[in-house]
C-alpha positions in Angstrom: -31.6 21.3 -4.4 -30.4 19.9 -1.4 -31.0 16.4 -2.1 -29.4 16.5 -5.3 -26.0 17.9 -3.6 -26.1 15.3 -1.1 -26.5 12.4 -3.4 -23.8 14.1 -6.2 -21.7 13.9 -2.3 -22.6 10.3 -1.9 -21.3 9.4 -5.7 -18.6 11.3 -5.5 -17.6 9.7 -2.3 -18.3 6.2 -3.4 -15.9 6.7 -6.6 -13.5 8.2 -4.2 -13.6 5.5 -1.9 -12.9 2.9 -4.9 -10.0 4.5 -6.2 -8.5 4.1 -2.9 -9.4 0.5 -2.7 -8.1 0.3 -6.1 -4.8 2.2 -5.3 -4.4 -0.1 -2.0 -4.4 -3.6 -3.9 -2.5 -2.7 -6.3 0.6 -1.4 -3.5 0.0 -4.9 -1.9 0.1 -6.7 -5.3 3.5 -5.0 -6.4 5.6 -7.3 -3.8 3.7 -10.7 -4.9 5.5 -12.8 -6.5 3.8 -16.3 -5.5 3.7 -19.1 -8.4 6.6 -17.6 -10.1 4.9 -14.1 -10.5 7.3 -11.8 -11.5 6.8 -8.5 -8.7 5.9 -5.1 -10.7 8.1 -3.2 -8.1 8.1 -0.1 -10.8 4.6 0.3 -9.8 5.2 1.9 -7.0 6.7 5.5 -8.8 3.1 5.3 -10.6 0.8 4.7 -7.2 3.0 7.5 -5.1 4.0 11.0 -5.7 7.7 11.1 -5.9 8.2 12.3 -2.7 6.2 9.5 -0.9 8.0 8.5 2.2 7.6 4.7 3.4 8.4 4.2 7.2 8.7 0.9 9.0 8.0 0.7 12.5 9.6 -1.6 15.4 8.9 -0.4 18.4 10.8 2.3 19.4 12.5 2.4 16.1 11.5 3.2 12.5 13.5 2.6 9.8 12.5 5.9 7.1 12.6 5.1 3.5 11.7 6.9 0.1 10.7 5.3 -2.8 14.6 4.3 -4.5 15.8 2.9 -0.9 12.5 1.3 -0.1 11.7 -0.9 -3.4 15.9 -1.1 -4.1 16.5 -4.1 -1.3 12.9 -5.9 -1.8 13.2 -5.8 -5.9 16.5 -8.0 -5.1 14.9 -10.4 -2.5 11.9 -11.1 -4.4 13.7 -11.4 -7.7 16.5 -13.2 -7.1 15.5 -16.3 -4.9 15.7 -15.2 -1.8 12.3 -14.4 -0.9 9.6 -16.3 -2.7 6.0 -16.9 -2.9 5.4 -14.1 -1.3 1.9 -12.5 -0.9 1.1 -9.6 1.5 -2.7 -8.9 1.5 -5.0 -6.3 3.3 -7.4 -8.1 5.0 -9.9 -5.0 6.7 -9.3 -1.5 6.7 -11.4 2.1 7.3 -10.7 4.9 4.4 -11.7 8.8 5.7 -11.8 11.0 2.6 -11.6 14.9 3.9 -11.8 16.7 0.4 -8.7 16.1 -1.6 -6.6 14.7 1.1 -7.5 10.8 2.7 -6.3 8.3 4.8 -6.5 4.8 5.5 -5.8 2.2 8.5 -5.3 -1.6 7.3 -4.7 -4.7 8.5 -2.9 -6.8 6.6 -1.8 -10.5 6.6 1.5 -12.1 4.6 3.2 -15.2 3.6 6.5 -16.7 2.0 9.4 -18.5 1.7 12.6 -16.5 3.5 15.9 -18.7 2.2 13.7 -22.1 1.7 11.9 -21.3 5.7 8.2 -21.0 5.5 6.9 -17.4 7.5 3.9 -15.7 7.7 3.2 -12.7 9.5 0.8 -9.8 10.3 0.8 -6.3 11.1 -1.4 -2.7 10.5 -0.5 -0.1 7.5 -1.5 3.7 7.8 -1.3 5.1 4.3 -2.2 8.5 3.6 -3.0 9.9 0.2 -3.6 13.1 -1.7 -5.8 13.9 -5.1 -3.8 15.5 -7.8 -4.5 15.9 -11.3 -4.3 12.9 -12.1 -6.3 10.7 -9.5 -5.2 9.8 -5.8 -1.7 8.8 -5.1 -0.1 7.6 -2.0 1.8 10.1 -0.2 3.1 7.8 3.2 2.9 4.7 4.3 3.9 3.7 8.1 3.6 -0.2 8.9 4.4 -2.0 12.1 4.3 -6.1 12.2 2.6 -7.8 14.7 
């Protein structure tokens, strides 16, 4: 009996991690506009709980957003030609699932053209997730560029 429970636990954890992996990949993809791709900014409202908090850290300063205040300026930048060829992607991540809550620490890279000038960078993101009746959702994201 204990062995059956162990294998059930492993399979359950595997599916949770797979779902969280897909959630993170989708989050990064929301803002992509490489090769003329149209960013799917509205997808973020499906990936996150409505009350999600997104925080940008810069040294000892922080900018705190809700989903609307986070997406509005980014949608404009990514669709009006100001920010083109933009892509941000995870290069490594560690996920910890504790029942119906989880967190993921991730390293990312990004590149694009801002006002016609190329740039690249990297940083760290910390995601917090909750498992809802509809599956895993993002509850909070904190990031800091390097």
